[in-house]
C-alpha positions in Angstrom: -27.7 55.9 -77.4 -30.3 58.1 -75.7 -28.9 57.5 -72.3 -25.3 58.4 -73.4 -26.5 61.6 -75.1 -28.5 62.5 -72.0 -25.6 62.0 -69.7 -23.4 64.2 -72.0 -26.0 66.9 -71.9 -26.1 66.8 -68.1 -22.3 66.9 -67.8 -21.9 69.8 -70.2 -24.7 71.7 -68.5 -24.0 71.0 -64.9 -20.3 70.5 -64.4 -19.0 73.9 -65.5 -21.1 75.7 -62.8 -20.3 73.2 -60.0 -16.6 72.6 -60.5 -15.1 75.6 -62.2 -15.1 79.4 -62.2 -18.1 81.0 -63.9 -17.5 82.6 -67.3 -16.6 86.3 -67.4 -19.9 87.6 -68.4 -22.8 89.4 -66.9 -24.8 87.0 -64.7 -28.3 87.5 -63.1 -28.4 88.5 -59.4 -27.9 85.5 -57.1 -29.5 85.3 -53.7 -26.7 83.4 -52.0 -23.5 84.4 -53.8 -21.1 82.2 -55.8 -20.4 78.6 -55.1 -18.0 77.7 -52.2 -16.4 75.3 -54.7 -14.8 78.2 -56.5 -12.9 79.4 -53.4 -9.2 78.7 -53.2 -8.2 75.7 -51.1 -7.2 76.5 -47.5 -3.6 75.8 -46.3 -2.3 75.1 -42.8 -2.0 78.6 -41.2 1.0 77.5 -39.2 3.9 75.6 -41.0 4.3 72.2 -39.4 6.9 69.5 -39.9 6.4 65.7 -39.7 8.6 62.8 -40.6 7.9 60.6 -43.6 7.4 57.7 -41.2 4.8 59.6 -39.2 2.9 60.5 -42.3 3.0 56.9 -43.6 1.8 55.5 -40.3 -0.9 58.1 -40.1 -2.1 57.2 -43.6 -2.6 53.6 -42.5 -4.4 54.5 -39.3 -6.5 57.2 -40.9 -7.5 54.8 -43.7 -8.6 52.1 -41.3 -10.5 54.2 -38.9 -11.6 57.3 -40.8 -11.4 56.3 -44.5 -14.9 54.9 -44.9 -16.5 58.3 -44.1 -13.7 60.7 -45.2 -12.0 58.7 -48.0 -8.6 57.1 -47.6 -7.0 60.3 -48.9 -9.1 62.5 -46.6 -10.7 64.2 -49.6 -14.3 63.0 -48.8 -16.0 59.7 -48.8 -19.3 58.0 -48.2 -20.7 60.4 -45.7 -17.9 62.6 -44.3 -16.7 65.9 -45.7 -13.5 66.7 -47.6 -10.9 67.3 -44.8 -8.4 68.8 -47.2 -10.6 71.8 -47.3 -11.4 71.9 -43.6 -10.8 75.2 -41.7 -10.4 73.2 -38.5 -7.4 71.4 -40.1 -6.0 74.6 -41.5 -6.1 76.3 -38.1 -4.8 73.3 -36.1 -1.3 73.4 -34.7 0.2 70.0 -34.0 -3.2 68.6 -32.9 -4.2 71.4 -30.5 -7.6 71.6 -32.2 -7.9 68.3 -34.0 -7.0 66.2 -31.0 -9.9 67.2 -28.8 -12.3 67.2 -31.7 -11.3 63.7 -32.8 -11.4 62.4 -29.2 -14.8 63.8 -28.5 -16.3 63.2 -31.9 -19.6 64.7 -33.1 -22.2 62.1 -32.2 -25.1 64.3 -33.3 -23.6 64.5 -36.7 -22.7 60.8 -37.0 -19.0 61.1 -36.1 -18.0 58.7 -33.3 -15.5 59.6 -30.5 -12.0 58.1 -30.8 -11.2 58.5 -27.1 -8.9 55.5 -27.0 -6.3 56.9 -29.4 -2.9 57.3 -27.7 -0.9 60.5 -28.0 1.4 58.9 -30.6 -1.5 57.5 -32.6 -3.2 60.9 -32.6 0.0 62.6 -33.7 0.4 60.5 -36.8 -3.2 60.9 -37.8 -2.8 64.7 -37.5 0.4 64.5 -39.4 -1.3 62.7 -42.3 -4.2 65.2 -42.4 -1.9 68.2 -42.5 0.2 66.4 -45.2 -2.9 65.8 -47.3 -4.1 69.4 -47.0 -0.7 70.7 -48.2 -0.6 68.2 -51.0 -4.1 69.0 -52.3 -3.4 72.8 -51.9 -0.5 72.4 -54.3 -2.8 70.7 -56.9 -5.3 73.6 -56.9 -9.0 73.4 -57.8 -11.3 70.4 -58.1 -12.6 68.0 -55.5 -14.4 64.8 -55.3 -17.6 65.8 -53.6 -20.3 68.4 -54.2 -21.8 70.0 -51.1 -25.3 71.4 -51.1 -23.9 74.9 -50.5 -22.0 74.6 -53.8 -25.3 74.4 -55.7 -27.2 77.0 -53.6 -26.4 80.0 -55.9 -29.7 80.5 -57.5 -32.7 82.7 -56.9 -35.8 80.9 -55.7 -38.2 83.6 -56.9 -36.7 83.4 -60.4 -36.9 79.6 -60.2 -40.6 79.8 -59.3 -41.2 82.0 -62.2 -39.4 79.7 -64.6 -41.2 76.6 -63.1 -44.6 78.1 -63.7 -43.7 79.9 -67.0 -41.0 79.4 -69.5 -40.0 76.0 -68.2 -43.6 74.6 -68.3 -42.7 72.4 -65.3 -46.1 73.1 -63.7 -47.8 71.4 -66.6 -46.7 68.1 -65.1 -45.6 68.8 -61.5 -47.2 70.5 -58.5 -45.4 72.0 -55.4 -48.4 70.8 -53.3 -48.7 67.4 -55.1 -45.9 65.2 -56.4 -43.2 67.7 -55.3 -44.6 68.4 -51.8 -41.7 68.0 -49.3 -39.2 67.0 -52.0 -36.4 69.2 -50.4 -36.9 67.3 -47.1 -36.3 64.0 -48.9 -33.5 65.0 -51.2 -30.7 67.5 -50.7 -27.8 68.8 -52.7 -26.6 66.8 -55.7 -29.4 64.2 -55.3 -32.0 66.9 -55.7 -30.5 68.5 -58.8 -29.9 65.0 -60.3 -33.5 64.1 -59.7 -34.5 67.4 -61.3 -32.4 67.0 -64.4 -32.4 63.2 -64.9 -35.3 61.6 -63.0 -34.9 58.3 -64.8 -31.4 57.8 -63.5 -32.4 56.3 -60.1 -30.9 59.2 -58.1 -32.2 59.9 -54.7 -34.3 56.8 -54.5 -36.5 57.9 -57.4 -39.0 55.4 -58.9 -38.1 54.7 -62.5 -40.9 55.6 -64.9 -40.6 53.2 -67.9 -41.6 54.3 -71.4 -44.1 52.3 -73.4 -44.1 51.5 -77.1 -47.1 51.0 -79.4 -46.1 48.9 -82.3 -48.3 48.2 -85.4 -47.1 45.0 -87.2 -47.4 44.5 -91.0 -50.3 42.2 -90.2 -52.2 45.0 -88.6 -51.8 43.6 -85.1 -50.9 46.1 -82.4 -48.4 45.4 -79.6 -48.2 47.7 -76.5 -45.3 46.9 -74.1 -42.7 48.5 -71.8 -39.6 49.7 -73.6 -36.3 48.0 -72.7 -34.1 50.0 -75.1 -34.4 52.1 -78.2 -32.1 53.6 -80.9 -32.7 55.2 -84.2 -33.1 51.8 -86.0 -34.9 49.6 -83.5 -37.0 49.4 -80.4 -36.8 46.5 -77.9 -39.8 45.8 -75.7 -40.6 43.4 -72.8 -43.5 40.9 -73.2 -45.7 39.8 -70.3 -43.1 37.2 -69.2 -40.2 39.7 -69.2 -38.7 38.3 -72.4 -37.2 40.8 -74.9 -38.4 41.3 -78.4 -36.7 43.6 -80.9 -38.5 45.3 -83.8 -36.8 47.1 -86.7 -38.4 50.5 -87.2 -38.3 50.2 -91.0 -40.5 47.1 -90.8 -43.2 48.3 -88.3 -44.9 51.5 -87.2 -43.5 52.3 -83.7 -44.5 55.1 -81.4 -42.8 55.5 -78.0 -44.6 57.3 -75.2 -42.0 58.4 -72.6 -43.4 60.3 -69.7 -39.9 61.8 -69.0 -39.3 63.1 -72.6 -40.0 66.6 -71.4 -37.1 66.4 -69.0 -34.8 65.2 -71.9 -35.9 68.1 -74.1 -35.4 70.5 -71.3 -31.8 69.6 -70.8 -30.9 71.3 -74.1 -32.8 74.5 -73.1 -31.7 75.1 -69.5 -29.1 77.9 -69.0 -26.8 77.6 -65.9 -28.9 80.3 -64.2 -32.2 78.5 -65.0 -30.9 75.2 -63.5 -29.7 76.8 -60.3 -32.8 79.0 -59.9 -35.1 76.1 -60.3 -33.0 74.1 -57.8 -33.2 77.1 -55.4 -37.0 77.0 -55.8 -37.2 73.3 -55.2 -35.2 73.7 -52.0 -38.1 75.8 -50.6 -40.5 72.8 -50.9 -39.9 71.3 -47.5 
């Protein structure tokens, strides 16, 4: 129950600022402007026409050669950006820009060269990319991925002040200790997820497990890692890893969760606070 409630708190706090327009109210100054995610989708600058067969063939070829990184629908995948928002695609005319780019690749950025594509194969891939851009432009906002620049709308100085003051983050964390170099290890969504929900395993975080101290009716005390907890019971793991559930109305149970301060903070953060602290953490490289 706690995990579900925590996830809902994160969604209600984070998603409005990442995926939608900000509310019409006075906002504190931001060092880097509004999120790029709020900008309208680009469209092909020059109208282009392709046959349905070319688009279908391009879809198959794009999916097999480009889909793993950019998604089979070109809207972003494992490591590649959303091409339906690409200015390169928008400014391309019948492959005049996309063709050379795809053939040469960007080896330094992890994109291989596709120099063996024939002219016809390149044409259908380009046809599919333009078709997808026009299709997504009709749908309007929203997208699958979150870029680091979408989140970079906060003020680092304000974030530092919150970290050391109102947020009380410095009572457990240190920019020269556990957080030293965190921005070099985590970027974008992984960084803000780690900040908001460190127990979720995001960004290769090590899970900190809460412990329960249980006093039985006999007076015996049991201290063990917590496997799960709700308002009625707590389940712990014994030395062999076996689960044991205790009803809270039958024992005295106290759970010590090192991450409880993060859960409490989720209900206190404003949108500005979250993005300001994120901006501050980004300076810790």
